[in-house]
C-alpha positions in Angstrom: -7.6 -11.8 -7.8 -7.0 -8.5 -6.0 -6.8 -8.3 -2.2 -8.9 -5.4 -0.8 -9.3 -3.9 2.6 -12.8 -2.9 3.9 -14.5 -1.4 6.9 -18.0 -2.6 7.6 -20.4 0.3 8.1 -22.7 -1.7 10.3 -20.3 -3.1 12.9 -17.1 -1.2 12.1 -15.2 -4.5 11.6 -12.0 -4.0 9.4 -10.9 -6.9 7.2 -9.1 -7.9 4.0 -10.6 -10.2 1.4 -9.9 -11.5 -2.1 -12.5 -10.2 -4.6 -13.1 -12.3 -7.7 -14.8 -10.8 -10.8 -18.1 -9.1 -9.9 -18.4 -10.8 -6.6 -19.7 -8.5 -3.7 -17.8 -9.1 -0.5 -19.6 -9.3 2.9 -18.4 -8.7 6.4 -17.1 -11.9 8.1 -18.3 -10.6 11.4 -21.9 -9.5 10.8 -22.4 -10.6 7.1 -23.3 -7.0 6.2 -22.7 -5.8 2.7 -22.6 -2.0 3.3 -18.8 -1.8 3.2 -16.3 1.0 2.7 -13.2 0.2 0.6 -10.1 1.3 2.4 -6.8 2.3 0.9 -4.6 -0.7 1.0 -0.9 -0.7 2.0 1.7 -3.2 0.9 4.6 -4.9 2.6 8.0 -5.1 1.0 11.2 -6.8 1.8 14.7 -5.8 1.0 17.3 -8.3 -0.3 18.4 -9.3 3.2 14.9 -10.5 4.0 14.2 -8.0 6.7 10.9 -6.0 6.5 11.0 -2.7 4.6 9.8 -0.3 7.2 10.7 3.0 5.6 10.3 4.0 2.0 13.7 5.2 0.7 13.7 8.8 -0.4 14.7 9.8 -3.9 17.5 11.8 -2.2 19.9 14.1 -3.9 22.2 13.6 -6.9 24.5 10.6 -6.5 27.5 12.7 -7.7 27.2 16.0 -5.9 24.3 15.7 -3.5 22.2 18.4 -5.3 18.7 18.2 -3.6 17.0 18.6 -7.0 17.9 14.9 -7.7 19.8 13.0 -10.3 20.5 14.8 -13.5 20.2 18.3 -12.0 23.9 19.1 -11.6 26.6 19.6 -14.2 28.5 16.5 -13.2 26.6 14.1 -15.5 
């Protein structure tokens, strides 16, 4: 059962809801069905249990720091 985010076109209420099968969601505020599906974000946690607030960058090569990333330098 996927969790989707919606914005109601009638009252501009933003909400999340579980959608099962071919079920059509409705706004919990005005019960309207003219909804815009929004791009969902997700939450993550690192092993210490604190919230993941920044997505770690791919960064450079772990050996030499080459900005092209792992496998780009001759130190493999």
